[in-house]
BALO-558153 format. One record per residue (C-alpha): residue in three letters; z, y, x. Coordinates in steps of 0.05 Angstrom, whole numbers, plus 32768, in hexadecimal, padded with zeros to 4 digits. Layout:
REM BALO-558153
AlaZYX...
This chain:
REM BALO-558153
Unk7E917C8981C8Unk7EBE7C9381FBUnk7F047C6281FEUnk7F3B7C8C81E1Unk7F7E7C808211Unk7FBD7C9E81F0Unk7FFF7CA98219Unk803A7CAB81ECUnk80787CC98219Unk80AF7CAC81E7Unk80E67CDF8206Unk81287CBC81E1Unk81047CAF81A6Unk80EB7C6281B1Unk80E17C4C8162Unk80B77C958156Unk80807C878192Unk807E7C3E8187Unk80737C588137Unk803F7C828152Unk801B7C4F817EUnk80127C288140Unk80017C6A8114Unk7FD27C7B814AUnk7FAE7C3C8151Unk7FA67C338109Unk7F807C7280FCUnk7F527C57813EUnk7F3B7C1C8116Unk7F337C4980DCUnk7EFE7C768105Unk7EEA7C458123Unk7EF97C4F8168Unk7F0E7C3181A5Unk7F597C4181BFUnk7F8B7C2681E4Unk7FD97C4381E3Unk800D7C41820CUnk80577C5381F8Unk80797C6D8242Unk80C77C698243Unk80F57C9B8266Unk81067C568296Unk80B77C4D82A6Unk809C7C5D82E2Unk80507C5682C5Unk80267C9382E1Unk7FE27C7D82CAUnk7FB77C90830CUnk7F817C6F8305Unk7F5E7C8982C6Unk7F237C8082C0Unk7EEC7CB782B8Unk7ECE7C9B827CUnk7F1B7C99824CUnk7F307CD68220Unk7F747CD9822CUnk7FA77CED81F0Unk7FED7D058208Unk80297D0281D9Unk80617D2281F4Unk807F7D5E8219Unk805A7D9B8239Unk807E7D95827FUnk80687D4F8284Unk80327D4282C7Unk800E7D14829AUnk7FFF7D4C8267Unk7FD57D79829FUnk7FA17D42829EUnk7F9D7D328259Unk7F5F7D3F8231Unk7F947D5481F5Unk7FD07D5681ECUnk7FFD7D5181ADUnk80427D508199Unk80667D0B8185Unk80727D37813CUnk802D7D3B8131Unk80177D008143Unk80447CE18116Unk80337D1680D5Unk7FE37D0A80D8Unk7FCC7CCF810BUnk7F847CD680EDUnk7F857D1F8110Unk7F9C7D0A814EUnk7F6D7CDC8158Unk7F387D08813FUnk7F497D448168Unk7F347D2B81ADUnk7EE97D3B81B6Unk7EB57CFE81A9Unk7E887D1881D8Unk7EB07D518202Unk7EF27D508212Unk7F0C7D8A81E9Unk7F057DAF81A9Unk7EE87DED819DUnk7F107E208171Unk7EF97E658159Unk7F397E91813FUnk7F467ECE8121Unk7F807EFC8128Unk7F957F358100Unk7FD07F6080E7Unk7FDA7F9A80B8Unk7FD97FCF80E4Unk7FA37FAC810CUnk7FBD7FC58151Unk7FF47F9D8175Unk80077F61814DUnk7FB47F518149Unk7FAD7F4C819CUnk7FEB7F3981AFUnk7FDD7EF68184Unk7F977EF481A1Unk7FC17EF481EAUnk7FE77EBF81D8Unk7FAE7E9081BAUnk7F887E9F81F4Unk7FBE7E908222Unk7FD27E5381FBUnk7F837E3B81F8Unk7F807E418244Unk7FC07E178246Unk7FAC7DE5821FUnk7F627DE0823CUnk7F3B7DF281F5Unk7F007E2281EEUnk7F0E7E5481C0Unk7EEE7E9881A5Unk7F167ECC8185Unk7F0A7EFE814EUnk7F397F3C814AUnk7F387F5D8113Unk7F537F9D8122Unk7F617FE5810EUnk7F177FF7811EUnk7EF77FB780F9Unk7EE77F6D8122Unk7EE97F6A816CUnk7EB97F31817EUnk7EA67F198141Unk7E9B7ECF813EUnk7E547EBB8135Unk7E397E87810AUnk7E2A7E5A8144Unk7E6B7E5E8159Unk7E8C7E4E8112Unk7E637E19810FUnk7E6B7DF68154Unk7EBC7DFF8143Unk7EE27DC0813EUnk7F207DEA8118Unk7F287E3C8101Unk7F697E58810BUnk7F817E9880E5Unk7FB77EB18109Unk7FC37EF580D6Unk7FF97F1F80BAUnk7FBF7F2D8078Unk7F8E7F0B8057Unk7F537F02807EUnk7F0B7EE28053Unk7EFE7EA48067Unk7EBF7E968040Unk7E8D7E8D8079Unk7EBE7E578090Unk7EB37E248053Unk7EA57DE5806BUnk7ED67DED80A7Unk7F157DD280BEUnk7F4A7E1780AFUnk7F8C7E1D80C4Unk7FB37E6180A9Unk7FF57E7A80D6Unk80147ECF80E0Unk80087EE48129Unk80527ED98137Unk80487E96814DUnk80087EA0816CUnk80337EDB8195Unk80687EB281A9Unk804A7E6A81B8Unk7FFC7E6381AFUnk7FF67E1C81CFUnk80247E05819AUnk80037E268164Unk7FBE7E108176Unk7FDD7DC78178Unk7FEB7DCE812EUnk7FAD7DEC811DUnk7F877DB18135Unk7FB37D818116Unk7FC27D9A80D1Unk7F867DC180C1Unk7F6C7DC0807DUnk7F237DBB8069Unk7F0B7E05804AUnk7EE47DF68011Unk7EAF7E1F7FEEUnk7E6D7E418003Unk7E5C7E6A8035Unk7E5B7EB0801EUnk7E707E9A7FD5Unk7E757ED77FA6Unk7EC07EBB7F91Unk7EDF7E9A7FC6Unk7F247E977FB1Unk7F277E567F91Unk7F287E3A7FCDUnk7F5F7E647FF0Unk7F9F7E4C800FUnk7FDB7E6F7FDAUnk7FF87EAE7FFDUnk80397ED27FF6Unk80467F0C7FD7Unk80577F2C801CUnk801C7F1C8039Unk7FF37F3D7FF9Unk80177F84800BUnk800D7F80804BUnk7FC27F7B803FUnk7FC77FBE8013Unk7FEB7FE48046Unk7FBB7FD8807DUnk7F897FE6804BUnk7FB58024803AUnk7FBE803C8070Unk7F8480648094Unk7F85808D804AUnk7FC5809E8058Unk7FBB80B580A7Unk7F8080D88092Unk7F9F80FE805BUnk7FDB810B8081Unk7FBB812F80B7Unk7F87814E8092Unk7FC38179806CUnk7FE6818580A2Unk7FA781A080C7Unk7FA781D18080Unk7FF381E8808BUnk7FDC81F380D1Unk7F9E821E80BCUnk7FBB8243807FUnk8005823F8083Unk8033821C8042Unk7FFD8243801BUnk7FBA8212802BUnk7FB781FC7FF1Unk7FC282387FB7Unk7F9082537F9BUnk7F8882997FC2Unk7F7082677FFFUnk7F34824A7FD7Unk7EF382478005Unk7F2282498042Unk7F1282118074Unk7F6582018073Unk7F5781FF8025Unk7F2181CE802DUnk7F4581A68059Unk7F8581A08024Unk7F5381867FEFUnk7F3981508010Unk7F7D813B8036Unk7F9F813E7FEDUnk7F6F81397FBEUnk7F4781017FD4Unk7F6980DF800DUnk7FAF80DD7FEAUnk7F9D80D97FA6Unk7F6F80917FC0Unk7FAE807A7FE4Unk7FCF80527FACUnk7F8E80337F90Unk7F83801C7FD4Unk7FC17FFB7FDAUnk7FBE7FDA7F9DUnk7F787FCA7F97Unk7F7C7F9E7FE0Unk7FC07F7C7FC7Unk7F907F667F8CUnk7F647F5C7FC1Unk7F8E7F2D7FE9Unk7FA47F0C7FABUnk7F5F7EF67F82Unk7F2A7F137FBDUnk7EED7F457FAAUnk7EF77F317F5AUnk7F367F547F60Unk7F2B7F907F84Unk7F107FBD7F48Unk7F457FAC7F12Unk7F7C7FBB7F4EUnk7F5E7FF87F5DUnk7F5A800F7F13Unk7F9F7FFB7F0CUnk7FB280227F48Unk7F8780617F25Unk7FB080597EEDUnk7FF580577F07Unk7FEF80947F38Unk7FD780BE7EF6Unk801680A07ED5Unk804380B37F0FUnk8057806F7F1FUnk8038807A7F71Unk803D804B7FA6Unk806880157F7AUnk803A80187F44Unk800780097F6FUnk80257FD47F88Unk80387FAF7F40Unk7FED7FBD7F2FUnk7FDB7FA37F67Unk7FFE7F5B7F59Unk7FE67F647F13Unk7FA27F697F18Unk7FA37F317F56Unk7FCC7EFF7F33Unk7FA87F177EF0Unk7F617F0D7F0BUnk7F767ED37F34Unk7F927EAC7EF0Unk7F537EBB7ECAUnk7F2B7EA47F07Unk7F4B7E5D7F01Unk7F477E5F7EABUnk7F047E7A7E9DUnk7ECE7E417EA6Unk7E907E527E9BUnk7E4A7E2B7EA0Unk7E267E2B7EEAUnk7DF17E547EE1Unk7E297E917EC2Unk7E5B7E7E7EF9Unk7E407EBB7F23Unk7E4C7EED7EE6Unk7E997EE37EFBUnk7EA57F007F38Unk7E7B7F3E7F1DUnk7E857F457ED9Unk7EB87F197EB1Unk7EEE7F1F7EE7Unk7EE87F6A7EF4Unk7EE37F837EB0Unk7F177F4F7E96Unk7F467F5D7ECDUnk7F3D7FA77EC3Unk7F4E7FA37E78Unk7F8C7F777E8AUnk7FB17FA07EC4Unk7FA27FE07E9BUnk7FB37FCF7E60Unk7FF97FB97E7FUnk80077FF27EA7Unk800280207E6DUnk802680027E42Unk80557FD27E64Unk80697FE67EAEUnk804880227EBDUnk808B80527EA1Unk80BE80337EBEUnk809A80267F02Unk8098807A7EFCUnk80DB80857EE9Unk80F580567F1CUnk80C380797F56Unk80DE80C07F3CUnk812480AA7F41Unk811E80967F89Unk80F680CC7F9BUnk812780FC7F84Unk816080D47F9EUnk814080D67FEBUnk812A81217FDFUnk817B812C7FD8Unk81918100800FUnk81C2812E8030Unk81F481198071Unk821080D7806AUnk81DB80B9803DUnk81A480D18064Unk81B980B6809CUnk81CF80718081Unk81818071806BUnk8166807E80B1Unk81A0804D80CFUnk817C801680A0Unk8131802880AFUnk8139802B80FCUnk815B7FED8104Unk812C7FC980D3Unk80F17FEA8105Unk81117FC2813EUnk81337F848119Unk80ED7F5C812BUnk80B77F95814BUnk80887F888117Unk80977F5780F3Unk80AA7F5280AAUnk80E47F7580A0Unk80CC7FAF80D4Unk80857FB180AAUnk80B37FB28060Unk80DC7FEF807CUnk809580138093Unk806D7FFD8053Unk80AC801F8029Unk80A7805D8052Unk805D8064804AUnk806280608006Unk808780957FFBUnk804F80B98025Unk802780C77FE4Unk805F80DE7FBBUnk806E81167FEFUnk80AA80F0800FUnk80A88100805AUnk80EB80F18078Unk80ED80A7806FUnk80AE80AC8098Unk80C080D580CAUnk80FE80A480DAUnk80D8806680DFUnk80B1807F8113Unk80DE80938141Unk8102805E8138Unk80C6802F8144Unk80B580568186Unk80FC804681A6Unk80F7800581B6Unk80BD7FF981EAUnk80D1803F81FAUnk811B8027820BUnk80FF7FE78230Unk80D480168260Unk810B8044826FUnk81418010827CUnk810D7FEB82A5Unk8110802782CCUnk8160803982CEUnk81757FF182D6Unk81397FD78301Unk81697F99831BUnk81757F8082D0Unk81307F6B82D0Unk80FA7F4782F4Unk80C17F5F831EUnk80867F4E82E0Unk80BF7F6982B6Unk80BD7FA982CFUnk80767FAF82DBUnk806C7F99828BUnk80A17FDD827AUnk806A800E8291Unk803C7FF88259Unk80727FEA8223Unk808380368230Unk803D804A821EUnk803E801681E1Unk8077803F81C9Unk8057808281CDUnk8027806181A4Unk805F804D8168Unk804D800B8183Unk808D7FE2817FUnk80727FA0818EUnk80777FB981D5Unk80BD7FA181D6Unk80A97F5C81BEUnk809E7F3C81FFUnk80E67F53821CUnk810E7F4081E0Unk80E87EFC81E2Unk810C7EEB8225Unk81597F038213Unk81567F0981C2Unk81A37F1081BDUnk81A57F4381EFUnk81697F6781DCUnk815F7F65819BUnk81A77F938183Unk81987FC081C3Unk81587FD88198Unk81707FD68159Unk81A880088175Unk817F80308187Unk815280308157Unk8181803F811DUnk81A080798145Unk8156809A8152Unk8150808E8106Unk818B80AE80ECUnk818080EF8119Unk813F80FA80F4Unk815D80EA80B3Unk819B811F80C4Unk816E815F80D5Unk813D8149809FUnk80F9814080D1Unk80BE813180A5Unk8084810B80BFUnk804081158097Unk801480DC80C6Unk8032809880C3Unk801B80838102Unk8003809D8141Unk804080AC8168Unk804A80E9819DUnk7FF980EE8197Unk8007810A814CUnk804181308158Unk8023816D8176Unk7FF3817B813EUnk801081B2810BUnk802981A080DCUnk8029816480DCUnk8073814F80E5Unk80AC818980DBUnk80EF81998111Unk80C68184813BUnk8100818D8177Unk812D81628154Unk80F8812F814BUnk80EF812D8191Unk813D812C819BUnk814580EC816CUnk811380C78190Unk812A80D781DBUnk817A80C081C0Unk8161807B81A6Unk813E806F81DBUnk81758085820EUnk81A2805A81E1Unk8176801981E9Unk816880218231Unk81B280268243Unk81CA7FED8210Unk81957FC28235Unk81AA7FD68271Unk81EF7FBC8262Unk81EA7F7D8239Unk81AD7F62825DUnk81C27F2E8297Unk81967F3282D5Unk81617F0382E1Unk81707EC58313Unk813F7EE78340Unk81207F2A8345
């Protein structure tokens, strides 16, 4: 076993450094590992140039220290104080650096998924750690992890904004985060994962791993449901738009029966849209209670649709089913030879019964009344009230560019599509396209305000904006948030306001300009283009006026 040499850079925190040194020595004695610890104070001139090849160097301190680049492993002083046992365990006993596997995922499976993967890749490179990343995007898992890679990994890092199945990681140390820390600081997140990861219980591919899952919040459960609902919204909306393009507004009339337009409308409206609310409810329940929650959730969603409770009822049904099944799973205790009946028989049956009865006799009617009021209010919006809603949805879209506030507005707009209220969806998509488009235009009009690297990235941001990927503006906002983010919000608010003022309707919740040429997908196309162009110009001008010149262009 190679000797561990730990260098602690006190950095003005001498007391904490001495405590950390003693904690490392004690942890090493507990694990039977040889260790030497040196505390370096700001006044010391030690450089440790003669470190032997047989030593594993652990550096505790700042990232910018020259010694940190030579270390086999680096940790912060706070991480060592929090868990010295993990700090001793981290440097690999045989090789210098631990292996990591990771999964990244976001509700739409487009931008944040891959930006988080890039952040982790760069962070692992900085730390010198081998890493393999599986991206669970909109078309499934990219570069899926193999069983051998999982077995070799010391830590599994999951950076996801929706629930990810962890049953294959039983017996491994697992760390859960959302995507934002991976995007903004991959190295720091990897350090946290190696220091704070917890052992995943259960058996691989267990039938009911929900009992060993960490608790997630309602927002994450809702986003999981939205991510699974989106394909139904997109497919249904496009098919309805194509039906109107071929058969006009009477494509659904009995007189059109037998025509292609009528068939497309039936597929889109009677199948695609009909499954939206059950999918939303089913996968909210899945996020809470794993696979046993899917059937009760979808059944609750169907009941919500039949009662006229729509997407609001689907959300309520999903949480009732999820938390109901999760509670039943914890309460019901069966002999070991009957445990296999719980996930396939007992939990779906009792969960469906509970969800159905609560929806029918308790919450279905009030939620349906609330949705009917909301729908009628939105449809009757004219003038200043419509513009105000557009401003709010637009500002939300640009506030955190794919974060919780953005996704909350997006989920609200997508849900209303199932109730044939399409104006908020149009405002939200226009507003979401503006930030990266505005940034791209600003890098062209105000070149002196941006570095050469930023000007080059501006073109890529523009392409992302055309595709309604708001996250393309994140790198620019992260560099100068106090000036850039208000500029983005102003432009998006203008786009949302113009869209709502003209009553633009959009039946497809994603795709950017690539779905606009489809006949019937959007109404008042010229006004919609005006909204996007106006918002882009406002953002570009404000960014150009407010942003300071870089130190060197």
